[in-house]
C-alpha positions as CSV (number, residue, x, y, z in Angstrom):
1,M,19.1,-1.5,26.1
2,T,19.2,2.0,27.6
3,D,20.2,5.2,26.0
4,A,23.7,5.9,27.4
5,P,24.1,9.6,28.5
6,E,27.8,9.5,27.3
7,R,26.6,9.1,23.7
8,D,28.2,11.4,21.2
9,P,25.5,13.9,20.1
10,A,27.1,14.1,16.7
11,S,26.3,10.4,16.1
12,D,22.7,10.6,17.2
13,P,20.6,9.2,14.3
14,D,17.7,11.5,15.2
15,K,19.8,14.6,14.8
16,L,22.2,13.7,12.0
17,K,20.8,14.7,8.6
18,G,21.5,12.7,5.5
19,P,21.0,13.6,1.8
20,G,17.6,15.0,1.2
21,G,17.3,16.5,4.7
22,M,16.0,13.3,6.3
23,T,17.4,12.1,9.5
24,L,19.4,8.8,9.5
25,R,16.6,7.2,11.5
26,Q,14.0,8.2,8.9
27,I,16.3,6.9,6.1
28,H,16.7,3.6,8.0
29,E,13.0,3.2,8.4
30,Q,12.4,3.9,4.7
31,V,15.0,1.3,3.7
32,Q,13.4,-1.3,6.0
33,K,10.0,-0.6,4.4
34,S,11.4,-0.9,0.9
35,V,13.2,-4.2,1.8
36,Q,10.0,-5.6,3.2
37,R,8.0,-4.6,0.0
38,D,10.7,-6.1,-2.2
39,R,10.6,-9.4,-0.2
40,E,6.8,-9.5,-0.5
41,A,6.9,-8.8,-4.2
42,Q,9.5,-11.5,-4.7
43,A,7.5,-14.0,-2.7
44,A,4.4,-13.3,-4.7
45,H,6.3,-13.4,-8.0
46,S,8.1,-16.7,-7.3
47,S,5.2,-18.5,-5.7
48,P,5.3,-22.2,-6.7
49,V,3.1,-22.6,-9.7
50,P,2.8,-26.1,-11.1
51,Q,4.1,-26.1,-14.7
52,G,3.7,-28.7,-17.3
53,R,6.4,-29.9,-19.5
54,W,5.2,-27.7,-22.4
55,Q,5.2,-24.6,-20.3
56,R,8.8,-25.3,-19.0
57,W,9.9,-25.9,-22.6
58,V,8.4,-22.6,-23.9
59,R,10.0,-20.7,-21.0
60,Y,13.3,-22.4,-21.8
61,V,13.1,-21.5,-25.5
62,W,11.7,-18.0,-25.2
63,G,13.8,-17.1,-22.2
64,R,17.1,-17.4,-24.0
65,S,17.7,-13.6,-24.7
66,G,16.4,-13.8,-28.2
67,R,19.0,-16.3,-29.5
68,R,16.2,-18.3,-31.2
């Protein structure tokens, strides 16, 4: 994909500033990094851990928002 010369300079993500003074390209890169970190943390948190019947029961009972 080539950069078209008829591109509107007002929509250039390297020149258009968003909140905080960052360019839209910088904001996009930061969001991508954040999403990647969130995915890695979720994958590490939800890694398959073999649980016994007792552990599942304890999580079931204690994970019920304090109703018991």
